[in-house]
SERO-4910 file (N, C-alpha, C, O; in steps of 0.05 Angstrom, whole numbers):
BEGIN
 pado doro    nc1    nc2    nc3   cac1   cac2   cac3    cc1    cc2    cc3    oc1    oc2    oc3
  Met    A     20    -27      3      0     -6      2     20     25     -2     15     43    -17
  Tyr    A     47     25     20     51     56     25     73     51     -7     82     71    -18
  His    A     79     25    -16    104     30    -32     83     42    -63     93     55    -81
  Lys    A     57     34    -61     36     43    -96     36     64    -82     47     80    -97
  Phe    A     30     77    -58     27    113    -54     57    128    -61     59    151    -68
  Val    A     70    117    -58    103    132    -67    103    121    -88    124    125    -99
  His    A     90    107   -101    102     98   -131     97    123   -149    110    137   -165
  Gly    A     68    119   -137     44    139   -149     49    171   -160     44    186   -179
  Leu    A     63    171   -131     66    202   -116     98    212   -145     99    230   -163
  Asn    A    116    194   -138    141    193   -159    129    197   -189    137    218   -200
  Arg    A    115    184   -202    102    190   -225     88    208   -229     85    215   -252
  Tyr    A     77    220   -209     65    252   -215     92    271   -211     91    294   -219
  Ser    A    113    262   -198    123    292   -191    142    280   -220    144    298   -238
  Gln    A    154    255   -226    162    254   -243    143    271   -276    156    281   -294
  Tyr    A    116    272   -276    108    284   -298    114    318   -297    126    330   -315
  Ile    A    103    333   -272    105    359   -261    137    363   -268    140    380   -285
  Ala    A    161    352   -260    186    358   -268    188    365   -294    193    388   -302
  Met    A    183    342   -309    184    343   -343    171    367   -352    183    381   -369
  Leu    A    149    374   -343    128    397   -355    144    424   -342    144    446   -352
  Leu    A    155    415   -319    167    448   -318    195    458   -340    200    479   -353
  Leu    A    212    420   -333    237    431   -350    229    438   -376    243    456   -384
  Val    A    214    432   -391    198    427   -429    195    458   -422    208    474   -435
  Ile    A    177    467   -400    164    500   -406    200    516   -392    202    540   -394
  Met    A    215    507   -384    243    529   -372    256    529   -403    265    551   -410
  Val    A    258    501   -425    275    507   -442    261    516   -460    275    519   -480
  Phe    A    235    524   -465    220    538   -476    220    565   -473    213    582   -490
  Leu    A    229    570   -450    232    604   -447    250    611   -457    251    625   -478
  Val    A    271    602   -442    297    613   -452    305    610   -479    322    625   -489
  Phe    A    292    587   -494    294    587   -519    280    617   -530    292    634   -542
  Leu    A    259    617   -525    246    646   -531    255    672   -526    249    692   -538
  Gln    A    274    668   -502    287    694   -493    310    694   -513    318    717   -516
  Ile    A    321    676   -525    349    677   -532    338    686   -568    353    698   -584
  Val    A    315    677   -574    307    679   -601    298    711   -602    302    727   -619
  Met    A    288    713   -586    277    745   -587    294    765   -582    291    789   -589
  Arg    A    320    752   -565    339    775   -562    359    781   -588    367    804   -592
  Glu    A    367    756   -606    381    755   -619    370    765   -656    380    775   -676
  Val    A    340    753   -645    319    766   -675    315    796   -674    324    814   -688
  Leu    A    301    794   -654    282    827   -650    303    841   -638    310    858   -654
  Asn    A    317    843   -619    334    849   -609    315    860   -584    315    884   -580
  Tyr    A    303    848   -571    278    858   -551    286    819   -536    287    796   -544
  Ser    A    290    837   -510    286    815   -490    255    818   -469    245    840   -461
  Phe    A    244    789   -462    219    795   -434    236    800   -405    257    788   -400
  Ser    A    228    813   -392    242    811   -370    239    788   -348    254    784   -328
  Trp    A    216    775   -356    208    757   -339    217    734   -343    217    719   -324
  Thr    A    226    726   -371    230    696   -375    256    683   -364    259    659   -368
  Glu    A    274    698   -350    305    685   -332    285    682   -316    277    659   -318
  Glu    A    271    697   -300    260    688   -268    257    674   -273    276    658   -274
  Ala    A    232    666   -281    212    642   -285    226    611   -295    216    590   -286
  Ala    A    248    611   -315    267    586   -311    276    586   -297    278    563   -287
  Arg    A    289    608   -281    310    600   -247    287    583   -231    289    559   -224
  Tyr    A    271    597   -227    249    595   -207    240    563   -214    240    545   -197
  Met    A    231    560   -248    228    522   -243    250    508   -247    246    486   -258
  Leu    A    276    514   -240    297    500   -246    297    485   -215    300    461   -207
  Val    A    292    516   -199    290    509   -167    273    481   -158    279    464   -142
  Trp    A    251    482   -174    229    466   -165    233    441   -179    221    422   -169
  Val    A    251    437   -203    252    416   -217    271    407   -204    268    383   -206
  Ser    A    296    412   -187    305    408   -173    303    384   -145    310    361   -139
  Phe    A    287    410   -133    281    397   -108    253    375   -111    248    362    -91
  Ile    A    233    370   -139    209    353   -139    224    322   -139    220    302   -126
  Ser    A    248    330   -165    264    306   -163    273    296   -152    277    272   -153
  Ser    A    284    315   -134    309    295   -107    295    277    -99    307    256    -94
  Gly    A    259    276    -94    254    254    -84    258    235   -100    273    217    -91
  Phe    A    249    232   -125    242    200   -136    276    199   -151    276    188   -173
  Ala    A    294    207   -146    323    208   -146    324    189   -135    331    170   -149
  Tyr    A    321    185   -111    322    161    -88    314    133    -96    325    114    -87
  Gln    A    296    131   -114    291    106   -127    304     92   -147    301     68   -148
  Tyr    A    320    107   -167    337    102   -180    376    103   -179    393     93   -193
  Gly    A    376    124   -150    398    111   -141    415    138   -151    440    139   -152
  Ala    A    398    157   -157    420    174   -173    433    196   -160    447    214   -169
  His    A    422    188   -133    440    222   -113    471    211   -117    475    188   -127
  Ile    A    490    225   -110    520    216   -102    530    198    -84    522    196    -60
  Ser    A    543    189    -91    558    172    -62    585    166    -75    593    168    -99
  Ile    A    596    159    -50    619    146    -60    627    118    -45    637    114    -22
  Glu    A    619    101    -63    622     69    -42    653     44    -42    657     22    -31
  Val    A    670     64    -62    693     41    -69    699     35    -36    691     13    -28
  Phe    A    707     48    -22    709     46      2    685     33     19    694     17     36
  Val    A    661     37     19    649     28     40    648    -12     21    655    -32     34
  Asn    A    640    -13      1    643    -43    -12    664    -55     -6    663    -79     -1
  Lys    A    682    -46     -5    711    -61      6    708    -80     33    717   -101     39
  Leu    A    686    -59     49    684    -69     70    661   -102     74    646   -115     59
  Lys    A    668   -106    103    653   -136    118    627   -126    101    626   -105     88
  Pro    A    608   -145    102    585   -141    102    571   -125    118    559   -106    109
  Thr    A    572   -130    139    561   -124    174    571    -97    177    559    -79    189
  Leu    A    595    -92    165    608    -68    172    584    -46    150    567    -29    155
  Asn    A    596    -57    125    580    -43     97    546    -26    109    533     -5    109
  Arg    A    546    -54    118    507    -43    127    506    -17    147    495      4    145
  Ala    A    519    -26    164    526     -4    190    530     23    184    519     44    192
  Ile    A    555     19    162    556     49    148    535     63    136    529     86    145
  Lys    A    515     47    104    495     55    102    476     52    115    459     62    101
  Ile    A    465     44    133    439     50    156    446     79    174    430     95    183
  Ile    A    477     79    177    482    113    181    475    136    162    458    153    168
  Gly    A    488    137    138    487    147    118    454    155    110    449    177    101
  Thr    A    432    134    112    415    140    111    400    152    142    380    165    135
  Val    A    402    151    162    398    165    173    398    199    177    381    214    186
  Ile    A    433    206    166    439    223    173    417    234    151    400    249    160
  Ala    A    416    224    115    400    228     96    378    238    108    375    262    105
  Ile    A    356    222    125    334    225    140    344    253    154    334    273    144
  Ile    A    356    254    168    354    287    190    361    308    172    351    330    175
  Phe    A    378    303    154    382    331    136    359    336    126    352    359    126
  Ala    A    338    311    110    313    323     99    295    337    127    278    354    122
  Ile    A    300    332    146    281    344    169    284    367    173    266    384    179
  Ile    A    314    370    169    323    397    170    312    415    145    305    438    149
  Leu    A    310    406    128    308    421    100    275    430     98    266    450     87
  Ile    A    261    410    112    231    419    112    235    441    139    227    464    133
  Thr    A    246    439    168    235    456    169    244    487    181    234    506    193
  Thr    A    273    479    166    282    506    152    265    518    135    251    537    141
  Gly    A    265    506    113    246    512     91    219    529     95    214    552     87
  Gly    A    203    510    111    183    511    119    177    540    141    155    550    145
  Glu    A    203    549    152    202    573    157    216    591    138    213    614    147
  Leu    A    228    591    119    237    611     96    200    609     81    200    623     60
  Val    A    183    602     83    168    601     65    142    620     80    125    635     72
  Leu    A    148    613     98    134    633    125    140    666    119    126    686    115
  Glu    A    169    658    123    171    684    120    175    697     95    181    721     99
  Asn    A    175    691     73    179    705     48    145    708     35    141    720     13
  Leu    A    122    697     51    100    701     32     95    723     23     91    726     -1
  Met    A     95    738     36     93    777     30    115    781     11    108    797     -6
  Asn    A    140    772      8    161    784     -8    151    780    -37    138    758    -37
  Lys    A    152    790    -58    147    785    -89    171    788    -91    189    797    -77
  Ser    A    168    773   -121    199    771   -139    199    794   -159    180    804   -170
  Pro    A    227    800   -163    223    827   -189    209    827   -206    192    845   -207
  Ala    A    208    811   -222    187    806   -246    170    801   -243    153    819   -245
  Leu    A    161    774   -234    139    767   -239    119    766   -218    101    750   -217
  His    A    126    786   -200    112    785   -168     94    771   -158     72    778   -150
  Leu    A    106    744   -159     95    725   -146    108    728   -114    127    740   -105
  Pro    A     88    710   -104     99    709    -72    125    688    -65    124    664    -69
  Met    A    142    699    -57    176    689    -65    166    659    -37    182    640    -39
  Gly    A    148    655    -18    148    631     -9    139    614    -31    147    590    -30
  Leu    A    125    621    -48    115    592    -67    140    591    -79    138    575    -98
  Val    A    169    602    -77    193    597    -94    199    574    -78    203    551    -87
  Tyr    A    199    582    -50    218    571    -25    204    541    -19    213    521     -8
  Leu    A    180    549    -31    164    521    -23    169    492    -31    160    470    -26
  Ala    A    189    501    -47    200    471    -70    216    458    -45    223    434    -45
  Ile    A    222    475    -26    250    465     -9    239    438     11    246    414     10
  Pro    A    219    449     27    201    426     47    185    399     26    179    376     33
  Ile    A    181    409      3    168    389    -12    184    374    -23    178    350    -25
  Gly    A    205    382    -30    223    364    -35    238    344    -19    247    322    -25
  Ala    A    236    359      9    261    343     31    228    319     31    230    295     27
  Leu    A    207    328     35    183    309     43    185    286     29    184    264     39
  Leu    A    189    293     -6    191    277    -24    207    251    -14    204    226    -14
  Gln    A    225    273     -7    261    252     -2    255    232     20    260    208     18
  Ile    A    244    246     43    239    227     62    221    197     60    225    175     71
  Leu    A    197    210     37    178    180     38    186    158     18    176    135     18
  Asn    A    213    172     -5    231    151    -20    249    134      2    251    109     -1
  Ile    A    261    145     22    273    133     28    265    113     47    276     92     51
  Ile    A    239    125     59    227    109     77    225     73     65    227     51     76
  Asp    A    216     86     27    202     59     22    223     37     12    217     13     15
  Leu    A    250     47     -1    273     34     -9    271     27     29    254      8     30
  Leu    A    277     30     49    285     16     71    263     -1     79    271    -17     96
  Val    A    235     -4     73    214    -17     81    213    -41     60    221    -64     64
  Tyr    A    200    -31     36    195    -39     19    215    -56      4    207    -78     -3
  Lys    A    246    -49     -4    257    -60    -13    280    -70      7    298    -84     -2
  Asn    A    279    -65     29    311    -64     45    329    -55     40    347    -68     49
  Ile    A    337    -33     25    356    -20     12    369      2     26    352     20     24
  Val    A    382      8     35    388     27     52    400     53     27    401     44      5
  Cys    A    408     79     30    414     99     10    433     87      0    449     76     15
  Ser    A    436     85    -20    467     82    -41    457     81    -65    433     85    -69
  Asn    A    477     72    -91    470     82   -108    460     45   -117    469     34   -137
  Glu    A    447     36   -103    439      6   -108    416     16   -132    398     30   -122
  Val    A    413     10   -161    389     20   -171    367     -1   -167    369    -25   -173
  Ser    A    344     13   -155    324     -4   -155    300      2   -176    294     24   -184
  Lys    A    287    -23   -183    260    -29   -213    242    -30   -204    221    -34   -217
***
């Protein structure tokens, strides 16, 4: 049940990330064409692309755990005895969860502190931009727990399908 929920959440996260990435590429392309061909540039496209990149990065950080796509150096850990190897991976997983919890709390504070601040070009509440931080961290925690419980894998570059 939990695995299906996380899998579905990851699928929607991937669709949202893909859509934002396509829009971001289109906006950057539009900005280049407008600047080079018509000698005119929009003031908001660069800002919109930057904020979309933030959202894509944080949304993708959650489902990246399922693919073993987060950076890790396992050369030395893999040479250890299996019990010590597993212990180090568990410690790394606990640290990752603690870091994600810190991201949720500090990201939530950033959201609340910046709800009234507006972005320069788009006039969006900056709290919406910062909302990517706690959402991405929550997605990370959900995926780490899924890997631990459903697949009995601690955070590593082991690809799970």
